[in-house]
C-alpha positions in Angstrom: -21.0 66.4 -107.9 -17.9 67.6 -105.9 -14.6 66.4 -108.4 -11.5 66.7 -105.9 -10.6 64.6 -102.5 -9.4 68.6 -101.4 -13.5 68.5 -102.2 -15.4 66.4 -100.5 -13.1 66.3 -97.2 -12.7 68.6 -94.3 -10.1 69.2 -91.4 -11.5 68.3 -88.3 -9.5 68.5 -84.6 -10.9 66.4 -81.6 -11.8 68.1 -79.1 -12.2 64.7 -76.2 -10.7 66.5 -73.3 -10.4 62.2 -71.6 -8.7 61.2 -74.7 -5.5 60.2 -75.6 -6.4 62.0 -79.1 -7.0 65.3 -78.2 -6.6 67.6 -79.9 -5.2 65.7 -82.9 -6.5 66.6 -87.0 -8.4 64.2 -89.0 -10.0 64.5 -92.2 -13.9 63.7 -92.9 -16.0 62.9 -95.5 -18.7 66.5 -96.4 -21.1 64.0 -97.9 -23.8 62.8 -96.3 -23.5 59.3 -94.7 -20.2 58.9 -96.1 -17.7 57.1 -93.0 -14.8 58.5 -94.4 -12.2 59.1 -91.3 -8.7 59.4 -91.7 -5.8 61.3 -89.1 -4.3 64.5 -90.9 -0.9 64.7 -88.9 1.0 61.3 -90.4 3.7 64.1 -90.6 3.6 65.4 -87.3 6.5 64.2 -85.7 6.7 62.2 -81.9 7.7 64.9 -78.7 10.0 63.1 -76.4 7.4 61.8 -73.8 6.1 59.9 -76.8 2.4 61.6 -78.2 1.8 63.0 -81.1 3.1 66.2 -81.2 -0.7 69.0 -82.1 -0.6 71.1 -84.8 -1.2 75.0 -83.2 -1.0 78.6 -84.5 0.3 81.4 -82.5 -1.8 84.0 -80.9 1.1 86.5 -80.0 1.7 89.4 -81.0 5.8 88.9 -82.6 4.7 85.8 -84.2 1.0 85.7 -84.4 -0.5 83.1 -87.2 2.6 80.9 -87.3 1.9 76.9 -86.9 4.0 74.5 -84.5 4.1 71.5 -82.9 4.1 70.7 -79.1 2.9 68.1 -77.1 -0.7 67.0 -76.8 -0.4 67.6 -73.4 1.7 70.5 -72.8 3.1 71.7 -69.6 0.7 71.0 -67.0 2.5 71.1 -63.6 -0.7 70.9 -61.3 -1.7 67.3 -62.1 0.9 64.4 -62.5 -0.7 62.2 -64.8 -1.4 64.8 -67.3 2.2 66.5 -67.3 3.5 67.0 -70.8 6.5 67.4 -71.9 7.1 70.7 -73.2 7.8 69.7 -76.7 7.9 72.7 -79.3 8.6 73.5 -82.8 7.2 76.1 -85.1 5.9 73.9 -88.6 8.0 72.8 -91.4 6.7 73.1 -95.1 7.1 69.3 -94.8 3.9 68.8 -92.2 1.9 71.5 -93.5 1.9 70.8 -97.2 0.0 67.7 -97.4 -3.2 69.8 -95.3 -3.1 71.9 -97.9 -5.6 74.7 -98.1 -7.8 72.7 -95.2 -5.6 74.6 -92.7 -7.0 77.6 -91.5 -6.3 79.4 -87.9 -10.0 78.5 -86.8 -9.3 74.9 -86.7 
């Protein structure tokens, strides 16, 4: 039987593109039948357009593997109703620490 919170919970990312919570991360229980759910982004700031920022990982050669926070809507100039503010900020320890060992670039 798992003995710690980190052993029984896993970190996931929402994928539904029609949701206001797209790309937000959350904790859920690994145990069958358990209904535990908790948003994992409580320490993340809001971007200027009022949306909760989302955590992403850089995939560029210069900063590959470094975590950053950005507007969940991004910058989509082709669609008026889905045009984010383009907010970007490198993630700080205060944002990453609560995620502990659950954090993975494959998230």
